[in-house]
All heavy atoms as atom14 arrays in JSON, in Angstrom:
{
  "sequence": "MLDEDRHSRIAVETRVGHEVAGVEGLYSHVALAMEQEIAGSLQTRWLRFVAGEGEH",
  "atom14_mask": [
    [1, 1, 1, 1, 1, 1, 1, 1, 0, 0, 0, 0, 0, 0],
    [1, 1, 1, 1, 1, 1, 1, 1, 0, 0, 0, 0, 0, 0],
    [1, 1, 1, 1, 1, 1, 1, 1, 0, 0, 0, 0, 0, 0],
    [1, 1, 1, 1, 1, 1, 1, 1, 1, 0, 0, 0, 0, 0],
    [1, 1, 1, 1, 1, 1, 1, 1, 0, 0, 0, 0, 0, 0],
    [1, 1, 1, 1, 1, 1, 1, 1, 1, 1, 1, 0, 0, 0],
    [1, 1, 1, 1, 1, 1, 1, 1, 1, 1, 0, 0, 0, 0],
    [1, 1, 1, 1, 1, 1, 0, 0, 0, 0, 0, 0, 0, 0],
    [1, 1, 1, 1, 1, 1, 1, 1, 1, 1, 1, 0, 0, 0],
    [1, 1, 1, 1, 1, 1, 1, 1, 0, 0, 0, 0, 0, 0],
    [1, 1, 1, 1, 1, 0, 0, 0, 0, 0, 0, 0, 0, 0],
    [1, 1, 1, 1, 1, 1, 1, 0, 0, 0, 0, 0, 0, 0],
    [1, 1, 1, 1, 1, 1, 1, 1, 1, 0, 0, 0, 0, 0],
    [1, 1, 1, 1, 1, 1, 1, 0, 0, 0, 0, 0, 0, 0],
    [1, 1, 1, 1, 1, 1, 1, 1, 1, 1, 1, 0, 0, 0],
    [1, 1, 1, 1, 1, 1, 1, 0, 0, 0, 0, 0, 0, 0],
    [1, 1, 1, 1, 0, 0, 0, 0, 0, 0, 0, 0, 0, 0],
    [1, 1, 1, 1, 1, 1, 1, 1, 1, 1, 0, 0, 0, 0],
    [1, 1, 1, 1, 1, 1, 1, 1, 1, 0, 0, 0, 0, 0],
    [1, 1, 1, 1, 1, 1, 1, 0, 0, 0, 0, 0, 0, 0],
    [1, 1, 1, 1, 1, 0, 0, 0, 0, 0, 0, 0, 0, 0],
    [1, 1, 1, 1, 0, 0, 0, 0, 0, 0, 0, 0, 0, 0],
    [1, 1, 1, 1, 1, 1, 1, 0, 0, 0, 0, 0, 0, 0],
    [1, 1, 1, 1, 1, 1, 1, 1, 1, 0, 0, 0, 0, 0],
    [1, 1, 1, 1, 0, 0, 0, 0, 0, 0, 0, 0, 0, 0],
    [1, 1, 1, 1, 1, 1, 1, 1, 0, 0, 0, 0, 0, 0],
    [1, 1, 1, 1, 1, 1, 1, 1, 1, 1, 1, 1, 0, 0],
    [1, 1, 1, 1, 1, 1, 0, 0, 0, 0, 0, 0, 0, 0],
    [1, 1, 1, 1, 1, 1, 1, 1, 1, 1, 0, 0, 0, 0],
    [1, 1, 1, 1, 1, 1, 1, 0, 0, 0, 0, 0, 0, 0],
    [1, 1, 1, 1, 1, 0, 0, 0, 0, 0, 0, 0, 0, 0],
    [1, 1, 1, 1, 1, 1, 1, 1, 0, 0, 0, 0, 0, 0],
    [1, 1, 1, 1, 1, 0, 0, 0, 0, 0, 0, 0, 0, 0],
    [1, 1, 1, 1, 1, 1, 1, 1, 0, 0, 0, 0, 0, 0],
    [1, 1, 1, 1, 1, 1, 1, 1, 1, 0, 0, 0, 0, 0],
    [1, 1, 1, 1, 1, 1, 1, 1, 1, 0, 0, 0, 0, 0],
    [1, 1, 1, 1, 1, 1, 1, 1, 1, 0, 0, 0, 0, 0],
    [1, 1, 1, 1, 1, 1, 1, 1, 0, 0, 0, 0, 0, 0],
    [1, 1, 1, 1, 1, 0, 0, 0, 0, 0, 0, 0, 0, 0],
    [1, 1, 1, 1, 0, 0, 0, 0, 0, 0, 0, 0, 0, 0],
    [1, 1, 1, 1, 1, 1, 0, 0, 0, 0, 0, 0, 0, 0],
    [1, 1, 1, 1, 1, 1, 1, 1, 0, 0, 0, 0, 0, 0],
    [1, 1, 1, 1, 1, 1, 1, 1, 1, 0, 0, 0, 0, 0],
    [1, 1, 1, 1, 1, 1, 1, 0, 0, 0, 0, 0, 0, 0],
    [1, 1, 1, 1, 1, 1, 1, 1, 1, 1, 1, 0, 0, 0],
    [1, 1, 1, 1, 1, 1, 1, 1, 1, 1, 1, 1, 1, 1],
    [1, 1, 1, 1, 1, 1, 1, 1, 0, 0, 0, 0, 0, 0],
    [1, 1, 1, 1, 1, 1, 1, 1, 1, 1, 1, 0, 0, 0],
    [1, 1, 1, 1, 1, 1, 1, 1, 1, 1, 1, 0, 0, 0],
    [1, 1, 1, 1, 1, 1, 1, 0, 0, 0, 0, 0, 0, 0],
    [1, 1, 1, 1, 1, 0, 0, 0, 0, 0, 0, 0, 0, 0],
    [1, 1, 1, 1, 0, 0, 0, 0, 0, 0, 0, 0, 0, 0],
    [1, 1, 1, 1, 1, 1, 1, 1, 1, 0, 0, 0, 0, 0],
    [1, 1, 1, 1, 0, 0, 0, 0, 0, 0, 0, 0, 0, 0],
    [1, 1, 1, 1, 1, 1, 1, 1, 1, 0, 0, 0, 0, 0],
    [1, 1, 1, 1, 1, 1, 1, 1, 1, 1, 0, 0, 0, 0]
  ],
  "atom14_positions": [
    [[104.63, 43.1, 114.32], [105.34, 44.17, 114.95], [104.56, 45.46, 114.86], [104.55, 46.21, 115.85], [106.69, 44.27, 114.35], [107.63, 43.17, 114.66], [109.3, 43.48, 113.98], [109.03, 42.91, 112.28], [0.0, 0.0, 0.0], [0.0, 0.0, 0.0], [0.0, 0.0, 0.0], [0.0, 0.0, 0.0], [0.0, 0.0, 0.0], [0.0, 0.0, 0.0]],
    [[103.95, 45.72, 113.75], [103.26, 46.98, 113.56], [102.08, 47.06, 114.49], [101.72, 48.08, 115.06], [102.83, 47.22, 112.15], [104.01, 47.29, 111.14], [103.51, 47.42, 109.69], [104.98, 48.38, 111.45], [0.0, 0.0, 0.0], [0.0, 0.0, 0.0], [0.0, 0.0, 0.0], [0.0, 0.0, 0.0], [0.0, 0.0, 0.0], [0.0, 0.0, 0.0]],
    [[101.36, 45.93, 114.64], [100.25, 45.91, 115.61], [100.68, 46.05, 117.02], [100.11, 46.75, 117.79], [99.48, 44.51, 115.44], [98.73, 44.44, 114.19], [98.37, 45.54, 113.58], [98.39, 43.31, 113.75], [0.0, 0.0, 0.0], [0.0, 0.0, 0.0], [0.0, 0.0, 0.0], [0.0, 0.0, 0.0], [0.0, 0.0, 0.0], [0.0, 0.0, 0.0]],
    [[101.85, 45.39, 117.33], [102.4, 45.5, 118.67], [102.78, 46.95, 118.98], [102.66, 47.44, 120.15], [103.69, 44.65, 118.72], [104.3, 44.54, 120.09], [105.47, 43.61, 120.11], [105.3, 42.44, 119.69], [106.57, 44.03, 120.5], [0.0, 0.0, 0.0], [0.0, 0.0, 0.0], [0.0, 0.0, 0.0], [0.0, 0.0, 0.0], [0.0, 0.0, 0.0]],
    [[103.24, 47.68, 117.95], [103.57, 49.11, 118.19], [102.4, 50.05, 118.1], [102.5, 51.25, 118.1], [104.66, 49.52, 117.14], [105.99, 48.91, 117.46], [106.25, 48.41, 118.58], [106.84, 48.94, 116.49], [0.0, 0.0, 0.0], [0.0, 0.0, 0.0], [0.0, 0.0, 0.0], [0.0, 0.0, 0.0], [0.0, 0.0, 0.0], [0.0, 0.0, 0.0]],
    [[101.2, 49.43, 117.91], [99.92, 50.19, 117.95], [99.76, 51.19, 116.85], [99.24, 52.25, 117.06], [99.69, 50.81, 119.32], [99.72, 49.78, 120.49], [99.27, 50.42, 121.77], [99.55, 49.59, 122.9], [98.81, 48.52, 123.18], [97.76, 48.22, 122.57], [99.09, 47.84, 124.35], [0.0, 0.0, 0.0], [0.0, 0.0, 0.0], [0.0, 0.0, 0.0]],
    [[100.16, 50.83, 115.65], [99.91, 51.67, 114.47], [98.54, 51.5, 114.02], [97.81, 50.43, 114.23], [100.95, 51.36, 113.32], [102.31, 51.73, 113.8], [102.74, 53.03, 113.85], [103.41, 50.91, 114.06], [104.01, 53.07, 114.22], [104.41, 51.76, 114.26], [0.0, 0.0, 0.0], [0.0, 0.0, 0.0], [0.0, 0.0, 0.0], [0.0, 0.0, 0.0]],
    [[98.03, 52.56, 113.33], [96.64, 52.52, 112.7], [96.48, 51.31, 111.84], [97.32, 50.94, 111.06], [96.49, 53.77, 111.93], [95.47, 53.65, 110.93], [0.0, 0.0, 0.0], [0.0, 0.0, 0.0], [0.0, 0.0, 0.0], [0.0, 0.0, 0.0], [0.0, 0.0, 0.0], [0.0, 0.0, 0.0], [0.0, 0.0, 0.0], [0.0, 0.0, 0.0]],
    [[95.32, 50.71, 111.97], [94.96, 49.52, 111.13], [94.98, 49.88, 109.7], [95.56, 49.15, 108.77], [93.56, 49.03, 111.5], [93.14, 47.85, 110.58], [91.87, 47.26, 111.1], [91.39, 46.3, 110.1], [90.37, 46.52, 109.27], [89.68, 47.63, 109.3], [90.01, 45.58, 108.41], [0.0, 0.0, 0.0], [0.0, 0.0, 0.0], [0.0, 0.0, 0.0]],
    [[94.54, 51.04, 109.24], [94.51, 51.52, 107.88], [95.96, 51.69, 107.38], [96.27, 51.28, 106.31], [93.79, 52.88, 107.74], [92.3, 52.71, 108.1], [93.95, 53.47, 106.35], [91.57, 51.76, 107.14], [0.0, 0.0, 0.0], [0.0, 0.0, 0.0], [0.0, 0.0, 0.0], [0.0, 0.0, 0.0], [0.0, 0.0, 0.0], [0.0, 0.0, 0.0]],
    [[96.81, 52.27, 108.21], [98.24, 52.51, 107.86], [98.9, 51.13, 107.6], [99.69, 50.97, 106.65], [98.95, 53.37, 108.87], [0.0, 0.0, 0.0], [0.0, 0.0, 0.0], [0.0, 0.0, 0.0], [0.0, 0.0, 0.0], [0.0, 0.0, 0.0], [0.0, 0.0, 0.0], [0.0, 0.0, 0.0], [0.0, 0.0, 0.0], [0.0, 0.0, 0.0]],
    [[98.67, 50.22, 108.53], [99.32, 48.83, 108.45], [98.83, 48.17, 107.19], [99.63, 47.58, 106.44], [99.05, 48.03, 109.7], [99.49, 46.6, 109.56], [99.73, 48.67, 110.91], [0.0, 0.0, 0.0], [0.0, 0.0, 0.0], [0.0, 0.0, 0.0], [0.0, 0.0, 0.0], [0.0, 0.0, 0.0], [0.0, 0.0, 0.0], [0.0, 0.0, 0.0]],
    [[97.56, 48.07, 106.99], [96.98, 47.41, 105.83], [97.46, 47.96, 104.55], [97.8, 47.23, 103.62], [95.44, 47.36, 105.92], [94.88, 46.57, 107.03], [95.15, 45.08, 107.02], [95.34, 44.56, 105.93], [95.09, 44.44, 108.11], [0.0, 0.0, 0.0], [0.0, 0.0, 0.0], [0.0, 0.0, 0.0], [0.0, 0.0, 0.0], [0.0, 0.0, 0.0]],
    [[97.53, 49.28, 104.48], [98.04, 50.0, 103.24], [99.45, 49.61, 103.04], [99.9, 49.37, 101.9], [97.81, 51.47, 103.37], [96.38, 51.71, 103.54], [98.27, 52.22, 102.16], [0.0, 0.0, 0.0], [0.0, 0.0, 0.0], [0.0, 0.0, 0.0], [0.0, 0.0, 0.0], [0.0, 0.0, 0.0], [0.0, 0.0, 0.0], [0.0, 0.0, 0.0]],
    [[100.27, 49.67, 104.09], [101.7, 49.38, 103.93], [101.97, 48.03, 103.41], [102.93, 47.82, 102.58], [102.38, 49.55, 105.23], [103.91, 49.4, 105.22], [104.6, 49.87, 106.41], [106.03, 49.71, 106.32], [106.82, 50.67, 105.88], [106.39, 51.84, 105.52], [108.17, 50.48, 105.77], [0.0, 0.0, 0.0], [0.0, 0.0, 0.0], [0.0, 0.0, 0.0]],
    [[101.2, 47.0, 103.81], [101.41, 45.65, 103.28], [100.7, 45.39, 102.05], [100.69, 44.29, 101.55], [101.12, 44.62, 104.41], [102.01, 44.78, 105.53], [99.62, 44.62, 104.88], [0.0, 0.0, 0.0], [0.0, 0.0, 0.0], [0.0, 0.0, 0.0], [0.0, 0.0, 0.0], [0.0, 0.0, 0.0], [0.0, 0.0, 0.0], [0.0, 0.0, 0.0]],
    [[99.98, 46.38, 101.47], [99.39, 46.25, 100.15], [97.97, 45.73, 100.11], [97.42, 45.31, 99.14], [0.0, 0.0, 0.0], [0.0, 0.0, 0.0], [0.0, 0.0, 0.0], [0.0, 0.0, 0.0], [0.0, 0.0, 0.0], [0.0, 0.0, 0.0], [0.0, 0.0, 0.0], [0.0, 0.0, 0.0], [0.0, 0.0, 0.0], [0.0, 0.0, 0.0]],
    [[97.29, 45.75, 101.31], [95.92, 45.27, 101.4], [94.96, 46.49, 101.27], [95.25, 47.6, 101.66], [95.71, 44.6, 102.71], [96.5, 43.4, 102.94], [96.62, 42.76, 104.13], [97.26, 42.67, 102.06], [97.42, 41.74, 104.07], [97.86, 41.64, 102.77], [0.0, 0.0, 0.0], [0.0, 0.0, 0.0], [0.0, 0.0, 0.0], [0.0, 0.0, 0.0]],
    [[93.74, 46.19, 100.79], [92.67, 47.17, 100.78], [91.72, 46.87, 101.88], [91.45, 45.66, 102.15], [91.9, 47.12, 99.4], [92.71, 47.64, 98.26], [91.91, 47.76, 97.01], [90.66, 47.84, 97.07], [92.53, 47.74, 95.9], [0.0, 0.0, 0.0], [0.0, 0.0, 0.0], [0.0, 0.0, 0.0], [0.0, 0.0, 0.0], [0.0, 0.0, 0.0]],
    [[91.33, 47.85, 102.58], [90.39, 47.75, 103.68], [89.02, 47.83, 103.08], [88.62, 48.9, 102.47], [90.63, 48.72, 104.8], [89.56, 48.55, 105.94], [91.98, 48.59, 105.37], [0.0, 0.0, 0.0], [0.0, 0.0, 0.0], [0.0, 0.0, 0.0], [0.0, 0.0, 0.0], [0.0, 0.0, 0.0], [0.0, 0.0, 0.0], [0.0, 0.0, 0.0]],
    [[88.11, 46.88, 103.24], [86.8, 46.82, 102.68], [85.86, 47.77, 103.44], [86.06, 48.13, 104.63], [86.23, 45.37, 102.68], [0.0, 0.0, 0.0], [0.0, 0.0, 0.0], [0.0, 0.0, 0.0], [0.0, 0.0, 0.0], [0.0, 0.0, 0.0], [0.0, 0.0, 0.0], [0.0, 0.0, 0.0], [0.0, 0.0, 0.0], [0.0, 0.0, 0.0]],
    [[84.82, 48.12, 102.72], [83.74, 48.92, 103.38], [83.96, 50.42, 103.55], [84.96, 50.97, 102.84], [0.0, 0.0, 0.0], [0.0, 0.0, 0.0], [0.0, 0.0, 0.0], [0.0, 0.0, 0.0], [0.0, 0.0, 0.0], [0.0, 0.0, 0.0], [0.0, 0.0, 0.0], [0.0, 0.0, 0.0], [0.0, 0.0, 0.0], [0.0, 0.0, 0.0]],
    [[83.19, 51.02, 104.31], [83.24, 52.44, 104.51], [84.56, 52.89, 105.08], [85.15, 53.9, 104.68], [82.06, 52.91, 105.42], [82.15, 54.39, 105.75], [80.7, 52.61, 104.76], [0.0, 0.0, 0.0], [0.0, 0.0, 0.0], [0.0, 0.0, 0.0], [0.0, 0.0, 0.0], [0.0, 0.0, 0.0], [0.0, 0.0, 0.0], [0.0, 0.0, 0.0]],
    [[85.09, 52.11, 106.01], [86.36, 52.45, 106.61], [87.46, 52.59, 105.58], [88.28, 53.53, 105.62], [86.74, 51.35, 107.67], [88.05, 51.66, 108.41], [88.45, 50.58, 109.34], [87.92, 49.41, 109.22], [89.17, 50.9, 110.34], [0.0, 0.0, 0.0], [0.0, 0.0, 0.0], [0.0, 0.0, 0.0], [0.0, 0.0, 0.0], [0.0, 0.0, 0.0]],
    [[87.52, 51.66, 104.66], [88.52, 51.67, 103.6], [88.32, 52.73, 102.62], [89.25, 53.4, 102.06], [0.0, 0.0, 0.0], [0.0, 0.0, 0.0], [0.0, 0.0, 0.0], [0.0, 0.0, 0.0], [0.0, 0.0, 0.0], [0.0, 0.0, 0.0], [0.0, 0.0, 0.0], [0.0, 0.0, 0.0], [0.0, 0.0, 0.0], [0.0, 0.0, 0.0]],
    [[87.05, 53.02, 102.34], [86.7, 54.08, 101.39], [87.03, 55.47, 101.83], [87.53, 56.33, 101.06], [85.22, 53.96, 101.01], [84.69, 54.91, 99.97], [85.31, 54.62, 98.57], [83.18, 54.71, 99.86], [0.0, 0.0, 0.0], [0.0, 0.0, 0.0], [0.0, 0.0, 0.0], [0.0, 0.0, 0.0], [0.0, 0.0, 0.0], [0.0, 0.0, 0.0]],
    [[86.8, 55.79, 103.06], [86.93, 57.11, 103.52], [88.16, 57.32, 104.35], [88.39, 58.46, 104.92], [85.69, 57.52, 104.35], [84.45, 57.65, 103.47], [83.5, 56.73, 103.47], [84.37, 58.77, 102.58], [82.37, 56.86, 102.66], [83.26, 58.88, 101.82], [82.26, 57.9, 101.79], [81.22, 58.02, 100.99], [0.0, 0.0, 0.0], [0.0, 0.0, 0.0]],
    [[88.97, 56.4, 104.57], [90.21, 56.57, 105.36], [91.41, 56.74, 104.45], [91.36, 56.35, 103.33], [90.5, 55.33, 106.22], [89.43, 55.18, 107.16], [0.0, 0.0, 0.0], [0.0, 0.0, 0.0], [0.0, 0.0, 0.0], [0.0, 0.0, 0.0], [0.0, 0.0, 0.0], [0.0, 0.0, 0.0], [0.0, 0.0, 0.0], [0.0, 0.0, 0.0]],
    [[92.42, 57.44, 104.9], [93.62, 57.59, 104.15], [94.78, 57.63, 105.12], [94.62, 57.85, 106.27], [93.6, 58.89, 103.26], [93.72, 60.16, 104.15], [92.62, 60.76, 104.83], [94.72, 60.98, 104.36], [92.97, 61.73, 105.45], [94.35, 61.95, 105.2], [0.0, 0.0, 0.0], [0.0, 0.0, 0.0], [0.0, 0.0, 0.0], [0.0, 0.0, 0.0]],
    [[95.91, 57.41, 104.53], [97.18, 57.35, 105.32], [97.96, 58.69, 105.1], [98.28, 59.01, 103.99], [98.09, 56.15, 104.96], [99.33, 56.19, 105.73], [97.33, 54.86, 105.08], [0.0, 0.0, 0.0], [0.0, 0.0, 0.0], [0.0, 0.0, 0.0], [0.0, 0.0, 0.0], [0.0, 0.0, 0.0], [0.0, 0.0, 0.0], [0.0, 0.0, 0.0]],
    [[98.15, 59.42, 106.2], [98.86, 60.69, 106.18], [100.37, 60.46, 106.21], [100.83, 59.33, 106.68], [98.46, 61.49, 107.29], [0.0, 0.0, 0.0], [0.0, 0.0, 0.0], [0.0, 0.0, 0.0], [0.0, 0.0, 0.0], [0.0, 0.0, 0.0], [0.0, 0.0, 0.0], [0.0, 0.0, 0.0], [0.0, 0.0, 0.0], [0.0, 0.0, 0.0]],
    [[101.13, 61.31, 105.76], [102.59, 61.24, 105.78], [103.13, 60.96, 107.21], [104.0, 60.14, 107.37], [103.23, 62.47, 105.19], [104.76, 62.56, 105.22], [105.35, 61.38, 104.5], [105.25, 63.89, 104.73], [0.0, 0.0, 0.0], [0.0, 0.0, 0.0], [0.0, 0.0, 0.0], [0.0, 0.0, 0.0], [0.0, 0.0, 0.0], [0.0, 0.0, 0.0]],
    [[102.55, 61.57, 108.2], [102.98, 61.41, 109.54], [102.78, 59.94, 110.02], [103.59, 59.41, 110.71], [102.19, 62.34, 110.5], [0.0, 0.0, 0.0], [0.0, 0.0, 0.0], [0.0, 0.0, 0.0], [0.0, 0.0, 0.0], [0.0, 0.0, 0.0], [0.0, 0.0, 0.0], [0.0, 0.0, 0.0], [0.0, 0.0, 0.0], [0.0, 0.0, 0.0]],
    [[101.66, 59.28, 109.54], [101.45, 57.89, 109.86], [102.51, 57.01, 109.27], [103.03, 56.08, 109.9], [100.1, 57.5, 109.36], [98.95, 58.3, 110.04], [97.44, 58.1, 109.18], [96.78, 56.47, 109.73], [0.0, 0.0, 0.0], [0.0, 0.0, 0.0], [0.0, 0.0, 0.0], [0.0, 0.0, 0.0], [0.0, 0.0, 0.0], [0.0, 0.0, 0.0]],
    [[102.89, 57.27, 108.03], [103.94, 56.54, 107.36], [105.3, 56.74, 108.05], [106.06, 55.82, 108.25], [104.09, 56.94, 105.91], [102.89, 56.64, 105.04], [102.96, 57.11, 103.62], [103.97, 57.72, 103.28], [102.06, 56.92, 102.85], [0.0, 0.0, 0.0], [0.0, 0.0, 0.0], [0.0, 0.0, 0.0], [0.0, 0.0, 0.0], [0.0, 0.0, 0.0]],
    [[105.53, 57.97, 108.46], [106.8, 58.23, 109.22], [106.86, 57.57, 110.54], [107.95, 57.13, 110.97], [107.0, 59.8, 109.34], [107.24, 60.43, 108.04], [107.2, 61.97, 108.09], [106.51, 62.55, 108.99], [107.88, 62.63, 107.22], [0.0, 0.0, 0.0], [0.0, 0.0, 0.0], [0.0, 0.0, 0.0], [0.0, 0.0, 0.0], [0.0, 0.0, 0.0]],
    [[105.7, 57.47, 111.24], [105.75, 56.81, 112.5], [106.0, 55.32, 112.34], [106.77, 54.7, 113.15], [104.36, 56.96, 113.16], [104.1, 58.31, 113.74], [102.69, 58.47, 114.22], [101.98, 57.42, 114.37], [102.32, 59.58, 114.55], [0.0, 0.0, 0.0], [0.0, 0.0, 0.0], [0.0, 0.0, 0.0], [0.0, 0.0, 0.0], [0.0, 0.0, 0.0]],
    [[105.49, 54.65, 111.28], [105.77, 53.29, 111.03], [107.23, 53.09, 110.7], [107.96, 52.24, 111.24], [104.87, 52.68, 109.9], [103.44, 52.57, 110.38], [105.4, 51.43, 109.34], [102.45, 52.18, 109.29], [0.0, 0.0, 0.0], [0.0, 0.0, 0.0], [0.0, 0.0, 0.0], [0.0, 0.0, 0.0], [0.0, 0.0, 0.0], [0.0, 0.0, 0.0]],
    [[107.77, 53.91, 109.84], [109.2, 53.82, 109.41], [110.05, 54.02, 110.71], [111.07, 53.31, 110.85], [109.54, 54.86, 108.35], [0.0, 0.0, 0.0], [0.0, 0.0, 0.0], [0.0, 0.0, 0.0], [0.0, 0.0, 0.0], [0.0, 0.0, 0.0], [0.0, 0.0, 0.0], [0.0, 0.0, 0.0], [0.0, 0.0, 0.0], [0.0, 0.0, 0.0]],
    [[109.68, 54.95, 111.54], [110.49, 55.19, 112.76], [110.49, 54.0, 113.66], [111.54, 53.64, 114.22], [0.0, 0.0, 0.0], [0.0, 0.0, 0.0], [0.0, 0.0, 0.0], [0.0, 0.0, 0.0], [0.0, 0.0, 0.0], [0.0, 0.0, 0.0], [0.0, 0.0, 0.0], [0.0, 0.0, 0.0], [0.0, 0.0, 0.0], [0.0, 0.0, 0.0]],
    [[109.35, 53.41, 113.89], [109.27, 52.25, 114.75], [110.04, 51.05, 114.26], [110.7, 50.29, 114.99], [107.83, 51.94, 115.14], [107.18, 51.35, 114.07], [0.0, 0.0, 0.0], [0.0, 0.0, 0.0], [0.0, 0.0, 0.0], [0.0, 0.0, 0.0], [0.0, 0.0, 0.0], [0.0, 0.0, 0.0], [0.0, 0.0, 0.0], [0.0, 0.0, 0.0]],
    [[110.0, 50.82, 112.88], [110.72, 49.77, 112.31], [112.2, 50.0, 112.37], [112.99, 49.1, 112.55], [110.24, 49.55, 110.81], [108.84, 48.97, 110.71], [108.49, 48.98, 109.21], [108.72, 47.59, 111.26], [0.0, 0.0, 0.0], [0.0, 0.0, 0.0], [0.0, 0.0, 0.0], [0.0, 0.0, 0.0], [0.0, 0.0, 0.0], [0.0, 0.0, 0.0]],
    [[112.62, 51.25, 112.14], [114.04, 51.62, 112.28], [114.56, 51.37, 113.67], [115.61, 50.87, 113.93], [114.17, 53.07, 111.88], [115.6, 53.58, 111.93], [116.56, 52.98, 110.86], [116.1, 52.48, 109.89], [117.82, 52.96, 111.14], [0.0, 0.0, 0.0], [0.0, 0.0, 0.0], [0.0, 0.0, 0.0], [0.0, 0.0, 0.0], [0.0, 0.0, 0.0]],
    [[113.74, 51.74, 114.7], [114.17, 51.45, 116.05], [114.29, 50.04, 116.37], [115.27, 49.58, 117.03], [113.09, 52.13, 117.07], [113.04, 53.55, 116.78], [113.4, 51.83, 118.5], [0.0, 0.0, 0.0], [0.0, 0.0, 0.0], [0.0, 0.0, 0.0], [0.0, 0.0, 0.0], [0.0, 0.0, 0.0], [0.0, 0.0, 0.0], [0.0, 0.0, 0.0]],
    [[113.36, 49.21, 115.92], [113.46, 47.75, 116.1], [114.7, 47.21, 115.44], [115.39, 46.38, 115.95], [112.2, 47.06, 115.55], [110.99, 47.21, 116.39], [109.77, 46.5, 115.79], [108.7, 46.5, 116.69], [108.38, 45.56, 117.56], [109.22, 44.6, 117.7], [107.29, 45.65, 118.31], [0.0, 0.0, 0.0], [0.0, 0.0, 0.0], [0.0, 0.0, 0.0]],
    [[115.02, 47.65, 114.17], [116.22, 47.22, 113.47], [117.46, 47.58, 114.21], [118.31, 46.76, 114.39], [116.2, 47.78, 112.09], [117.49, 47.52, 111.33], [118.51, 48.39, 110.99], [117.93, 46.26, 110.88], [119.45, 47.75, 110.39], [119.23, 46.38, 110.33], [117.38, 44.98, 110.97], [120.0, 45.35, 109.77], [118.13, 43.93, 110.42], [119.37, 44.11, 109.86]],
    [[117.56, 48.83, 114.68], [118.75, 49.25, 115.41], [118.95, 48.46, 116.7], [120.06, 48.11, 117.09], [118.68, 50.72, 115.73], [118.75, 51.66, 114.5], [118.47, 53.12, 114.88], [120.08, 51.48, 113.79], [0.0, 0.0, 0.0], [0.0, 0.0, 0.0], [0.0, 0.0, 0.0], [0.0, 0.0, 0.0], [0.0, 0.0, 0.0], [0.0, 0.0, 0.0]],
    [[117.82, 48.15, 117.41], [117.93, 47.3, 118.63], [118.42, 45.91, 118.3], [119.24, 45.38, 118.96], [116.59, 47.26, 119.33], [116.25, 48.49, 120.02], [114.88, 48.35, 120.83], [114.49, 49.58, 121.41], [113.28, 49.89, 121.55], [112.33, 49.08, 121.26], [112.97, 51.06, 122.13], [0.0, 0.0, 0.0], [0.0, 0.0, 0.0], [0.0, 0.0, 0.0]],
    [[117.9, 45.34, 117.18], [118.27, 44.03, 116.76], [119.76, 43.97, 116.43], [120.53, 43.13, 116.83], [117.5, 43.58, 115.57], [117.89, 42.3, 114.92], [117.49, 41.15, 115.57], [118.67, 42.22, 113.81], [117.94, 39.81, 115.05], [119.07, 40.98, 113.33], [118.67, 39.85, 113.94], [0.0, 0.0, 0.0], [0.0, 0.0, 0.0], [0.0, 0.0, 0.0]],
    [[120.25, 44.95, 115.68], [121.65, 45.05, 115.27], [122.59, 45.15, 116.49], [123.6, 44.62, 116.56], [121.85, 46.2, 114.25], [123.31, 46.41, 114.05], [121.18, 45.97, 112.96], [0.0, 0.0, 0.0], [0.0, 0.0, 0.0], [0.0, 0.0, 0.0], [0.0, 0.0, 0.0], [0.0, 0.0, 0.0], [0.0, 0.0, 0.0], [0.0, 0.0, 0.0]],
    [[122.1, 45.96, 117.47], [122.86, 46.15, 118.65], [122.8, 44.89, 119.59], [123.44, 44.92, 120.66], [122.31, 47.39, 119.41], [0.0, 0.0, 0.0], [0.0, 0.0, 0.0], [0.0, 0.0, 0.0], [0.0, 0.0, 0.0], [0.0, 0.0, 0.0], [0.0, 0.0, 0.0], [0.0, 0.0, 0.0], [0.0, 0.0, 0.0], [0.0, 0.0, 0.0]],
    [[122.1, 43.93, 119.18], [122.02, 42.67, 120.05], [121.0, 42.7, 121.1], [120.94, 41.83, 121.91], [0.0, 0.0, 0.0], [0.0, 0.0, 0.0], [0.0, 0.0, 0.0], [0.0, 0.0, 0.0], [0.0, 0.0, 0.0], [0.0, 0.0, 0.0], [0.0, 0.0, 0.0], [0.0, 0.0, 0.0], [0.0, 0.0, 0.0], [0.0, 0.0, 0.0]],
    [[120.06, 43.67, 121.03], [119.05, 43.75, 122.12], [117.7, 43.14, 121.64], [116.79, 43.02, 122.37], [118.76, 45.22, 122.4], [119.97, 45.99, 122.95], [119.73, 47.41, 123.1], [118.57, 47.89, 123.02], [120.72, 48.21, 123.23], [0.0, 0.0, 0.0], [0.0, 0.0, 0.0], [0.0, 0.0, 0.0], [0.0, 0.0, 0.0], [0.0, 0.0, 0.0]],
    [[117.61, 42.79, 120.37], [116.34, 42.3, 119.84], [116.13, 40.79, 120.12], [117.02, 40.08, 120.51], [0.0, 0.0, 0.0], [0.0, 0.0, 0.0], [0.0, 0.0, 0.0], [0.0, 0.0, 0.0], [0.0, 0.0, 0.0], [0.0, 0.0, 0.0], [0.0, 0.0, 0.0], [0.0, 0.0, 0.0], [0.0, 0.0, 0.0], [0.0, 0.0, 0.0]],
    [[114.92, 40.41, 119.85], [114.58, 38.96, 119.98], [115.08, 38.25, 118.72], [115.2, 38.79, 117.72], [113.01, 38.85, 120.02], [112.43, 39.54, 121.16], [110.87, 39.49, 121.1], [110.33, 38.53, 120.45], [110.24, 40.32, 121.64], [0.0, 0.0, 0.0], [0.0, 0.0, 0.0], [0.0, 0.0, 0.0], [0.0, 0.0, 0.0], [0.0, 0.0, 0.0]],
    [[115.42, 36.99, 118.98], [115.99, 36.14, 117.86], [115.03, 35.07, 117.48], [114.24, 34.59, 118.17], [117.27, 35.44, 118.29], [118.34, 36.55, 118.63], [118.9, 37.29, 117.69], [118.93, 36.8, 119.79], [119.82, 38.08, 118.29], [119.86, 37.77, 119.54], [0.0, 0.0, 0.0], [0.0, 0.0, 0.0], [0.0, 0.0, 0.0], [0.0, 0.0, 0.0]]
  ]
}
């Protein structure tokens, strides 16, 4: 779902507890705004599901 919503690879990997190898992982960081975007998209998906609009 996070990939489908086009979130940053670094933000997604960090959220699920993975470390990104190499220079990308070493010099990248997740900003508060990135975390808030993920939380917002997951909240939207949850609300759609509860309302009966989501995929089963």
